[in-house]
C-alpha positions in Angstrom: 47.1 -21.3 -18.0 46.1 -25.1 -18.7 43.2 -25.7 -20.9 41.2 -27.2 -17.7 41.8 -24.0 -15.9 41.1 -21.7 -18.4 37.3 -23.4 -18.8 36.6 -23.7 -15.1 37.5 -19.8 -14.5 35.4 -19.0 -17.9 32.3 -21.0 -16.0 32.8 -19.0 -13.0 32.8 -15.6 -14.9 29.8 -16.6 -16.9 27.8 -18.0 -13.5 28.3 -14.6 -12.0 27.7 -12.5 -14.8 24.1 -14.2 -14.4 23.5 -12.7 -10.7 22.5 -9.3 -11.5 19.8 -10.6 -14.0 18.5 -12.7 -10.9 18.3 -9.6 -9.0 16.5 -7.6 -11.1 14.2 -9.8 -12.3 13.5 -10.4 -8.7 12.9 -6.9 -8.2 10.6 -6.6 -11.3 7.5 -4.7 -10.7 4.6 -7.0 -11.0 1.2 -5.8 -9.8 -1.4 -8.2 -7.2 -4.5 -7.2 -7.6 -7.2 -8.3 -4.9 -10.6 -10.3 -5.4 -12.8 -9.5 -8.6 -15.7 -10.9 -7.1 -16.5 -10.2 -3.7 -19.8 -10.7 -1.6 -19.8 -12.0 1.9 -20.9 -11.0 5.3 -19.3 -10.5 9.0 -21.3 -11.1 11.9 -20.0 -8.3 14.6 -20.8 -10.4 17.6 -19.2 -13.2 16.7 -16.0 -13.2 18.4 -13.5 -14.1 15.9 -14.7 -10.2 14.4 -14.9 -8.8 17.7 -12.1 -6.3 17.0 -14.3 -4.5 14.7 -16.5 -3.3 17.6 -14.0 -0.7 18.4 -12.0 2.1 16.2 -8.9 1.0 15.1 -9.3 -3.1 15.1 -9.4 -5.2 12.2 -9.9 -8.6 10.9 -8.5 -10.4 7.7 -11.8 -12.2 5.7 -11.4 -13.8 2.4 -8.7 -11.9 0.9 -9.4 -8.9 2.6 -8.4 -6.5 5.4 -11.7 -4.9 7.0 -10.6 -2.0 9.4 -13.2 -0.1 12.0 -11.9 3.6 11.0 -14.8 5.1 13.0 -17.8 4.7 15.3 -20.0 2.7 12.4 -17.2 3.4 9.5 -15.5 0.6 8.3 -13.3 0.2 4.8 -12.2 -2.9 3.2 -9.5 -3.5 1.0 -7.4 -6.4 -0.4 -5.5 -7.8 1.9 -2.1 -8.6 -1.0 0.1 -5.8 -1.3 0.6 -4.8 -5.1 4.6 -5.0 -4.7 5.6 -8.1 -3.8 2.2 -10.5 -2.7 3.2 -10.1 0.8 0.0 -9.8 3.4 -0.6 -6.3 5.0 -1.6 -5.1 8.0 -3.2 -2.0 9.5 -1.1 0.5 12.0 -3.9 2.1 14.4 -1.4 4.6 15.3 -0.6 6.0 11.9 -4.0 5.3 10.7 -2.3 3.5 7.7 -2.0 0.0 5.8 1.4 -0.8 5.9 3.4 -4.0 4.3 5.8 -5.5 6.4 7.9 -6.8 3.6 9.4 -3.8 1.9 7.6 -1.0 3.7 4.5 0.1 1.6 2.1 2.4 2.9 -1.4 3.0 1.7 -4.3 5.1 2.5 -6.9 3.2 4.6 -9.6 5.0 3.6 -9.0 4.7 -0.3 -6.5 2.1 -0.9 -3.9 4.5 -2.5 -0.4 4.4 -2.6 1.2 6.7 0.3 5.3 5.5 0.0 7.4 3.1 -0.7 7.7 0.6 -3.7 3.9 -0.4 -4.5 3.2 0.0 -8.1 -0.3 0.6 -7.3 -3.0 0.8 -4.6 -4.8 -1.6 -2.9 -8.1 -2.6 -4.6 -11.0 -1.0 -2.2 -14.1 -3.0 -1.5 -17.9 -1.8 -0.4 -18.9 -1.9 3.2 -22.3 -1.5 4.3 -23.4 -2.0 8.0 -27.1 -3.5 9.0 -27.6 -4.3 12.6 -24.5 -6.2 13.6 -23.8 -7.6 9.9 -21.3 -5.7 7.8 -21.7 -6.7 4.3 -18.8 -6.5 1.9 -18.8 -6.3 -2.0 -17.1 -5.5 -5.2 
């Protein structure tokens, strides 16, 4: 084998040996926490929040997902999956929070991980209702 061919093959092998490192790094467990200082209101008479007037409805606001889980029961959780930072959604059939990226599922009432790769639960926030206004706080 000539020197030029030897060097070419050597560089290719070195490059290929780095691929597993990239794959491992891309799947490294990193936690994505929700917003730390939350304090806002949602007007339930506003058409943008209309889905919260019925059980199973959900709305995204200020980095959170707010879900109507019952007659006047609401849960607010971070909308960011703790595994890869994807935006989660509410599945009203299974009554769980689901990440579309890697299939992680969370309990809607507590934010705890039910299944999948998330390293930790979603941050839960306090929701209080007064008349037609929801107040969400940390």
